[in-house]
C-alpha positions in Angstrom: 0.0 0.0 0.0 1.3 3.5 -0.7 1.5 5.3 2.6 1.3 9.1 3.0 4.4 11.0 4.1 2.3 12.8 6.9 2.6 11.5 10.5 -1.1 10.9 10.9 -1.4 8.7 7.8 1.6 6.6 8.9 0.2 6.3 12.4 -3.2 5.1 11.0 -1.4 2.3 9.2 0.6 1.5 12.3 -2.5 1.2 14.4 -4.2 -1.1 11.9 -1.7 -3.9 12.4 -2.0 -6.4 15.2 1.4 -5.5 16.7 0.4 -1.8 16.8 -2.8 -2.8 18.7 -0.7 -4.4 21.4 1.5 -1.4 21.5 -1.6 0.9 22.1 -2.6 -1.2 25.0 0.8 -1.6 26.5 2.9 1.5 25.9 0.8 4.3 24.5 3.3 7.0 25.5 6.2 5.4 23.6 4.1 5.1 20.4 2.9 8.7 20.0 6.4 10.0 20.8 7.8 8.0 18.0 5.5 9.8 15.6 6.0 13.3 17.0 2.4 13.6 18.1 0.8 14.9 21.2 -1.2 12.6 23.5 -4.5 14.2 22.4 -3.7 13.7 18.7 -2.8 10.2 19.4 -6.1 9.4 21.2 -8.1 10.9 18.3 -6.3 8.8 15.8 -6.6 5.7 17.9 -10.4 6.0 17.5 -10.2 5.2 13.8 -12.7 2.4 12.8 -11.1 -1.0 12.2 -9.6 -1.7 8.7 -12.1 -4.4 7.8 -14.7 -1.7 7.6 -13.1 -0.4 4.4 -13.9 -3.7 2.7 -17.6 -3.4 3.4 -17.9 -1.3 0.3 -17.0 -3.3 -2.8 -14.9 -1.2 -5.2 -15.1 -1.9 -8.9 -12.0 -3.5 -10.5 -11.5 -0.3 -12.5 -11.0 1.7 -9.4 -8.4 -0.8 -8.1 -6.7 -0.6 -11.5 -6.5 3.2 -11.3 -5.1 3.2 -7.8 -2.5 0.6 -8.6 -1.6 2.4 -11.8 -1.1 5.6 -9.9 1.0 3.8 -7.2 3.3 2.4 -9.9 3.6 5.9 -11.5 4.6 7.3 -8.2 7.4 4.7 -7.8 8.6 5.4 -11.4 8.6 9.2 -11.0 11.7 10.4 -12.8 12.4 13.2 -10.3 12.4 10.9 -7.3 12.1 7.2 -8.3 12.1 4.2 -6.0 13.3 0.7 -6.7 11.4 -2.5 -7.7 11.7 -3.7 -4.1 9.7 -0.7 -2.8 7.0 -1.1 -5.4 6.6 -4.8 -4.6 6.5 -4.0 -0.9 3.6 -1.5 -1.4 1.7 -3.8 -3.7 2.1 -6.6 -1.1 0.7 -4.2 1.6 -2.2 -3.4 -0.7 -3.1 -7.0 -1.2 -3.2 -7.6 2.6 -6.1 -5.2 3.3 -8.8 -7.7 2.6 -9.7 -10.5 0.1 -11.2 -8.1 -2.4 -8.0 -5.9 -2.5 -5.9 -9.1 -2.5 -7.7 -10.3 -5.7 -7.0 -6.9 -7.4 -3.4 -6.5 -6.4 -2.0 -10.0 -6.8 -2.1 -10.0 -10.7 -0.3 -6.7 -10.6 2.3 -8.0 -8.2 3.0 -11.3 -10.0 2.3 -10.1 -13.5 5.7 -8.4 -13.8 8.3 -9.8 -11.4 11.3 -7.5 -11.3 14.2 -8.7 -9.1 17.2 -6.4 -9.2 20.3 -5.7 -7.1 22.1 -7.7 -4.4 20.5 -9.9 -1.8 20.7 -8.6 1.7 23.4 -10.2 3.9 20.8 -11.3 6.4 19.0 -13.2 3.7 22.2 -14.8 2.4 23.0 -15.9 5.9 19.5 -17.3 6.6 19.3 -19.3 3.3 23.0 -20.1 3.2 23.4 -19.0 -0.5 25.9 -16.7 -2.0 23.7 -15.4 -4.8 20.1 -15.9 -6.0 18.4 -15.9 -2.6 15.3 -14.0 -3.7 15.1 -16.1 -6.9 15.1 -19.2 -4.8 12.3 -17.9 -2.6 10.4 -17.0 -5.7 10.7 -20.5 -7.0 9.5 -21.8 -3.7 6.4 -19.6 -3.8 5.6 -20.5 -7.4 5.9 -24.2 -6.6 3.2 -24.1 -3.9 1.1 -21.5 -5.7 0.6 -22.5 -9.4 -2.2 -20.0 -9.6 0.4 -17.2 -8.9 2.8 -18.8 -11.5 0.1 -18.6 -14.1 -0.1 -14.8 -13.7 3.6 -14.2 -14.5 4.0 -12.5 -17.9 7.3 -10.7 -17.5 10.3 -11.9 -15.5 13.5 -10.1 -14.7 16.2 -11.8 -12.7 19.7 -10.5 -12.0 22.6 -12.0 -13.9 25.6 -12.1 -11.6 29.0 -11.5 -13.2 31.4 -12.9 -10.6 30.2 -16.5 -10.4 32.4 -19.5 -10.7 31.6 -22.1 -13.4 29.8 -24.3 -10.8 27.8 -21.3 -9.5 26.9 -20.2 -13.0 25.6 -23.6 -13.9 23.5 -23.8 -10.7 22.1 -20.3 -11.3 21.2 -21.2 -14.9 19.3 -24.3 -13.5 17.5 -22.1 -11.0 16.4 -19.6 -13.7 15.3 -22.5 -15.9 13.2 -24.0 -13.2 11.5 -20.7 -12.6 10.7 -20.4 -16.3 9.3 -23.9 -16.3 6.9 -22.9 -13.6 5.4 -20.0 -15.5 3.2 -21.3 -18.3 2.2 -17.9 -19.7 5.6 -16.3 -19.6 6.0 -13.7 -22.4 9.3 -12.0 -21.7 12.5 -12.9 -19.8 15.1 -10.2 -19.0 18.5 -10.4 -17.5 19.5 -13.9 -18.9 20.6 -14.3 -22.5 22.4 -17.7 -23.0 24.5 -18.1 -26.1 23.5 -20.9 -28.5 26.3 -23.3 -29.4 25.8 -26.2 -31.8 25.6 -29.5 -30.0 25.5 -28.0 -26.5 22.3 -28.4 -24.5 21.3 -25.6 -22.2 18.6 -25.9 -19.5 17.4 -22.3 -19.9 17.2 -22.5 -23.6 15.2 -25.7 -23.3 12.8 -24.1 -20.8 12.3 -21.0 -23.1 11.6 -23.2 -26.1 8.8 -24.8 -24.2 6.9 -21.6 -23.5 4.0 -21.3 -25.8 3.2 -17.6 -25.1 6.8 -16.2 -25.4 6.7 -12.9 -27.4 10.3 -12.0 -27.7 13.7 -13.7 -27.8 17.4 -13.0 -28.6 19.5 -15.6 -30.2 23.3 -15.1 -30.0 24.7 -17.9 -32.2 28.4 -18.5 -31.6 30.4 -19.7 -34.6 31.2 -23.3 -34.0 31.4 -24.4 -37.6 28.6 -25.1 -40.1 25.6 -27.1 -38.8 24.9 -30.5 -40.1 21.6 -31.1 -41.9 20.1 -32.9 -38.9 21.3 -30.1 -36.5 19.9 -27.4 -38.8 16.5 -29.2 -38.9 16.5 -29.7 -35.1 17.3 -26.0 -34.5 14.5 -24.9 -36.8 11.9 -27.4 -35.4 12.7 -26.3 -31.8 10.7 -23.1 -32.6 7.5 -24.9 -33.4 5.8 -23.9 -30.1 6.6 -20.2 -30.6 3.4 -19.5 -32.5 2.9 -16.2 -30.6 6.5 -14.9 -30.9 6.4 -11.3 -32.2 10.0 -10.1 -31.9 13.1 -12.0 -32.8 16.8 -11.0 -32.7 19.3 -13.2 -34.5 22.9 -12.1 -34.2 26.2 -13.8 -34.8 28.7 -14.2 -32.0 32.3 -13.3 -31.9 34.9 -15.9 -32.8 37.3 -17.0 -35.5 35.5 -20.2 -36.5 33.2 -20.5 -39.4 29.6 -19.5 -39.0 27.0 -22.0 -37.9 23.9 -20.7 -39.8 22.9 -21.2 -43.4 20.1 -20.2 -45.7 18.2 -23.4 -45.0 18.4 -22.8 -41.2 17.1 -19.2 -41.5 14.3 -20.3 -43.8 13.4 -23.1 -41.5 13.2 -20.9 -38.4 11.1 -18.3 -40.2 8.6 -20.9 -41.3 7.9 -21.8 -37.6 7.0 -18.2 -36.6 3.6 -17.2 -38.0 3.1 -14.2 -35.6 6.5 -12.6 -36.2 6.3 -8.9 -36.8 9.7 -7.5 -35.7 13.0 -9.1 -36.9 16.6 -8.1 -36.4 19.4 -9.9 -38.2 23.0 -8.8 -37.5 26.6 -9.9 -37.9 26.5 -13.0 -40.1 28.9 -14.0 -42.9 28.0 -13.6 -46.5 27.7 -17.4 -46.9 25.2 -17.5 -43.9 22.8 -14.6 -44.9 22.7 -13.3 -48.4 20.2 -12.0 -50.9 18.4 -15.3 -51.2 18.0 -15.4 -47.4 16.6 -11.9 -47.5 13.9 -13.1 -49.8 13.0 -15.9 -47.3 11.9 -13.3 -44.6 8.2 -13.8 -43.8 5.6 -11.6 -45.5 4.0 -10.5 -42.2 7.2 -8.6 -41.0 6.4 -4.9 -40.2 9.7 -3.9 -38.5 13.0 -5.0 -40.1 16.6 -4.2 -39.1 19.5 -5.5 -41.1 23.0 -4.9 -39.7 26.5 -5.8 -40.8 25.5 -8.3 -43.4 28.1 -8.4 -46.2 26.1 -10.9 -48.2 23.2 -8.4 -48.7 23.7 -6.2 -51.8 21.9 -3.4 -53.5 20.3 -5.8 -55.9 18.9 -7.9 -53.1 17.4 -5.0 -51.2 15.9 -3.7 -54.5 14.3 -7.1 -55.2 13.0 -7.3 -51.6 11.2 -3.9 -51.6 9.6 -4.9 -54.9 7.6 -7.7 -53.2 3.9 -6.7 -52.9 3.6 -7.9 -49.3 6.7 -5.8 -48.3 5.3 -2.7 -50.0 2.1 -3.0 -48.0 3.4 -4.0 -44.6 6.8 -2.5 -43.8 6.5 0.4 -41.3 10.1 0.6 -40.1 13.3 -0.3 -42.0 16.8 0.0 -40.6 19.8 -0.6 -42.9 23.0 -0.4 -40.8 26.5 -0.9 -42.2 25.3 -2.5 -45.5 27.2 0.1 -47.5 24.5 0.8 -50.1 26.0 2.2 -53.3 23.2 4.0 -55.1 21.0 6.9 -54.1 18.4 5.5 -56.6 18.0 2.5 -54.4 17.2 4.7 -51.4 14.8 6.7 -53.5 13.1 3.4 -54.5 12.8 2.4 -50.9 11.0 5.7 -50.1 8.7 5.4 -53.1 7.8 1.7 -52.9 7.1 1.3 -49.2 3.6 2.7 -48.9 3.4 2.7 -45.1 7.0 3.5 -44.2 7.0 5.6 -41.0 10.6 5.2 -39.8 13.8 4.8 -41.8 17.3 4.4 -40.5 20.5 4.5 -42.6 23.9 4.1 -41.1 27.0 3.6 -43.2 30.5 4.9 -43.8 30.5 5.8 -47.5 28.1 8.0 -49.2 25.7 6.6 -51.8 26.3 8.0 -55.2 24.0 9.1 -58.0 24.9 7.1 -61.1 26.4 9.3 -63.8 24.2 7.7 -66.5 21.1 8.5 -64.6 18.5 10.4 -66.6 16.5 11.6 -63.6 15.2 15.1 -63.6 17.6 17.1 -61.4 15.0 19.7 -60.7 12.7 17.3 -58.9 13.5 15.9 -55.4 15.5 12.7 -55.4 13.9 11.3 -52.2 10.2 11.5 -51.5 7.8 9.8 -49.1 4.3 10.7 -48.1 4.2 8.6 -44.9 7.7 8.9 -43.4 7.7 10.5 -39.9 11.1 9.7 -38.4 14.4 9.6 -40.3 17.8 8.7 -39.0 20.4 9.6 -41.6 24.0 8.8 -40.6 26.4 8.8 -43.6 29.9 9.3 -42.0 31.9 10.6 -45.0 30.2 13.6 -46.6 28.9 13.1 -50.2 26.2 13.9 -52.6 23.6 12.0 -50.6 23.4 14.6 -47.9 22.9 17.4 -50.4 20.2 15.4 -52.2 18.4 14.8 -48.9 18.5 18.5 -47.9 17.1 19.5 -51.3 14.3 17.0 -50.9 13.4 18.2 -47.4 13.5 21.8 -48.6 11.1 20.9 -51.5 8.5 19.5 -49.1 9.0 16.0 -50.4 8.4 14.6 -46.9 5.1 16.1 -45.9 4.6 13.8 -42.8 8.2 14.1 -41.6 8.4 15.2 -38.0 12.0 14.8 -37.0 15.4 13.9 -38.5 18.5 12.8 -36.6 21.8 13.3 -38.5 24.8 12.8 -36.3 27.2 13.0 -39.3 25.8 16.3 -40.6 29.3 17.8 -40.3 28.7 20.9 -42.4 25.1 21.7 -41.3 23.6 20.9 -44.8 20.6 19.2 -43.2 20.3 21.4 -40.2 19.9 24.5 -42.4 16.6 23.1 -43.9 15.1 22.1 -40.6 13.2 24.1 -38.0 15.5 26.7 -36.2 16.6 25.8 -32.6 17.7 28.1 -29.9 19.7 25.5 -28.0 20.7 21.9 -28.7 23.9 21.3 -26.6 23.6 19.4 -23.3 25.5 20.4 -20.1 28.3 17.8 -20.2 28.7 17.5 -23.9 32.0 19.5 -24.0 33.6 17.4 -21.3 32.6 14.2 -23.0 33.7 15.4 -26.4 37.1 16.3 -25.0 37.5 12.9 -23.5 36.6 11.3 -26.8 39.3 13.4 -28.6 41.9 12.3 -26.1 41.0 8.6 -26.7 41.2 9.1 -30.4 44.6 10.7 -30.2 45.9 7.8 -28.2 44.6 5.3 -30.7 45.7 7.2 -33.8 48.0 5.3 -36.2 50.8 6.9 -38.1 48.8 6.3 -41.3 46.0 8.6 -42.2 42.5 7.4 -43.2 39.9 9.9 -44.4 37.2 8.6 -42.0 39.3 9.4 -38.9 38.4 13.1 -39.4 34.8 12.4 -38.8 32.9 11.0 -35.8 29.4 9.7 -35.0 29.7 10.9 -31.4 26.5 12.7 -30.4 28.2 15.1 -27.9 30.5 16.3 -30.7 27.6 16.6 -33.1 25.6 18.7 -30.7 28.6 20.9 -30.1 29.0 21.5 -33.8 25.3 22.2 -34.2 25.4 24.7 -31.4 28.4 26.4 -32.9 26.5 26.9 -36.1 23.6 28.3 -34.2 25.7 30.8 -32.4 27.6 31.7 -35.6 24.3 32.5 -37.4 23.3 34.9 -34.6 26.3 37.1 -35.2 24.7 38.5 -38.4 21.5 40.5 -38.7 18.5 39.0 -40.3 16.3 42.1 -40.3 16.4 45.6 -39.0 13.1 47.3 -37.8 13.1 51.1 -37.9 10.2 53.1 -36.5 9.7 56.4 -38.4 7.2 59.3 -38.3 6.5 60.5 -41.7 9.9 61.0 -43.4 11.8 61.8 -40.2 13.6 58.9 -38.5 13.2 58.6 -34.8 16.4 58.0 -32.9 16.5 55.0 -30.7 13.5 53.2 -32.3 15.4 50.7 -34.4 15.7 47.0 -33.5 18.0 44.4 -35.1 16.7 40.9 -35.4 19.5 38.3 -35.3 19.7 35.6 -37.9 19.1 32.0 -37.1 20.3 28.6 -38.3 17.5 26.8 -40.1 14.3 27.4 -42.1 11.4 29.1 -40.2 8.9 27.6 -42.7 10.1 24.0 -42.0 8.1 21.7 -39.7 11.0 19.2 -39.4 12.7 19.0 -36.0 16.5 18.6 -36.0 17.3 16.1 -33.2 20.5 14.7 -31.8 19.4 12.6 -28.9 20.1 8.8 -28.6 17.6 6.0 -28.5 18.9 5.1 -25.0 19.4 8.1 -22.7 23.0 8.7 -21.8 24.5 6.8 -24.7 27.2 8.4 -26.8 25.9 7.1 -30.1 22.4 7.5 -31.5 21.3 4.1 -32.6 20.8 1.5 -29.9 22.7 -1.7 -30.4 21.8 -5.2 -29.2 24.8 -5.2 -26.9 23.8 -1.8 -25.5 20.3 -3.0 -24.8 21.5 -6.1 -23.1 23.9 -4.2 -20.9 21.1 -1.7 -19.9 18.8 -4.6 -19.1 21.4 -6.6 -17.1 23.3 -3.8 -15.3 21.3 -2.9 -12.3 24.2 -2.5 -9.8 25.7 0.7 -8.5 29.2 1.5 -9.7 31.6 4.1 -8.3 31.2 7.4 -10.1 27.6 6.8 -11.1 26.4 9.7 -9.0 23.1 8.0 -8.1 21.5 8.2 -4.7 20.8 4.6 -3.7 17.3 3.5 -2.5 17.2 1.9 0.9 13.5 1.5 1.3 12.8 4.8 2.9 11.5 6.3 -0.3 8.1 7.5 1.1 8.9 7.5 4.9 10.5 10.9 5.2 8.8 11.9 8.5 9.9 8.8 10.5 12.5 9.2 13.1 15.7 7.7 11.7 16.1 4.1 12.8 13.2 4.0 15.4 10.7 1.2 14.9 10.9 1.1 11.1 13.6 -1.5 10.4 11.1 -3.6 8.5 10.6 -0.7 6.1 14.2 -0.7 4.8 16.1 -3.0 2.6 19.6 -3.4 1.1 20.7 -0.4 -0.9 19.7 -0.8 -4.6 19.8 1.4 -7.7 16.6 3.3 -8.0 14.6 3.4 -11.2 12.7 0.9 -13.3 13.3 1.3 -17.0 11.2 -0.8 -19.4 13.9 -2.0 -21.8 11.8 -3.6 -24.6 13.3 -5.1 -27.7 11.0 -2.7 -29.7 13.6 0.0 -28.9 15.9 -1.6 -31.5 13.5 -0.9 -34.4 
């Protein structure tokens, strides 16, 4: 239950417990002094009707939903957030009021189980475990209460980094056993086992048996090509994932040959009828090529292709020509594919009828073929539905100029924002809505540290791309410098006159600005994940943000110790049950949808 910060509200809660009733009868003076109240105030509050009277009025389930939603919003407040432990404690208190409140709060409490941070030393000593004490208690509860286990939809368990091989294996078995107890599990956070050919993993087996799983990440380590039987076994293992909506397939790091093949990808795709979001990254050209691209299911709406040397301009062009792709694709991300032609990008914009977001990240600039007979007076790029555009071509080239001309010609009527970290000369910024300020407080410090790191890594040989950077702090600094440079000139001078005589002191100079005041396109330089140096969120960055819940020196974060909403209590007097081991505050929902 969410308790008020006032003394009277806390005392009411205190009086409603059985232990508090005994305290009223035995030592009334000691109780009211703990709360800073006079004896008269204490006697008035002691006459509160018993708590079971609250349950005499049956509240609609919608009212409970509103109360619990507001409680969760208070705990997730960005200005003063609590931790998942505090939220679970208050939900548990809410459920103990009466049976009606219990029925309303338990689905909220067990629907999303979020266990983060270290276990308390007292709990470790009592259970005699080094790590995973709360996970062990959760497993014990779900074993005896299968009705609670059936409510679990999302599960986040901490992944400990300093475990021995034996402890890591035991922790993996513990997590797998919890997953097996949750028949309606949709999402598991914090544990992402790598797939190795021929190696059985308890957690992977448990996840493959969940019929309601909606998202998964496969990190496939290169262990040599799969045999035909192994490929069929891997594909058929997905047969129960009929409700899977989001899938990430990425190759692992290693010097051995890749394990995947065209047949393996095609077999996996055939088993996933509900798949809508797909990310494929870091596979060799003999694992994923243009033919594999054509095997992607027709129902895909969000597609991200990253670091796939086997995918060419011809393959992408053939893919966007498919009728199902033209009607369904809403978000397309092409990262480090090194597209060669601006005509292909123009084709993507024109063919995809419902495209709302497009991301292009590559080093070289696409070129306009010299033999092209396109009308240079018309915009090269045009889309009637595009709303968000991430354009990151590291080395400047004609593509940036063509895009700026297209925006200026109103070829993107629905475009709301563009993010261009590699707009080194402000070609795109000048056709967007003017901004007064874009730099963040610590950008100059971070940019200086980045330059020092680059100087330390600099080789004696010069490469053209070393002059440019995708760093957002540096991009914001450059954009702010262009804004301030534009203000040094005068855009318009207003002079007030009376007749033909000029009045002294009645002239005003309006400073110039960087941008086009008629444009509706916002120029943005913020990352997908707040605090990141680079704009596009990577799979590794998302996994680190999901797993890392521990405090580190230098974070500058005030830890949560359970006293989040108990400010008026006397420190350490009668509220030991209220506190818990210090844990990082905040509960960010790190969904895989952030990758698209």
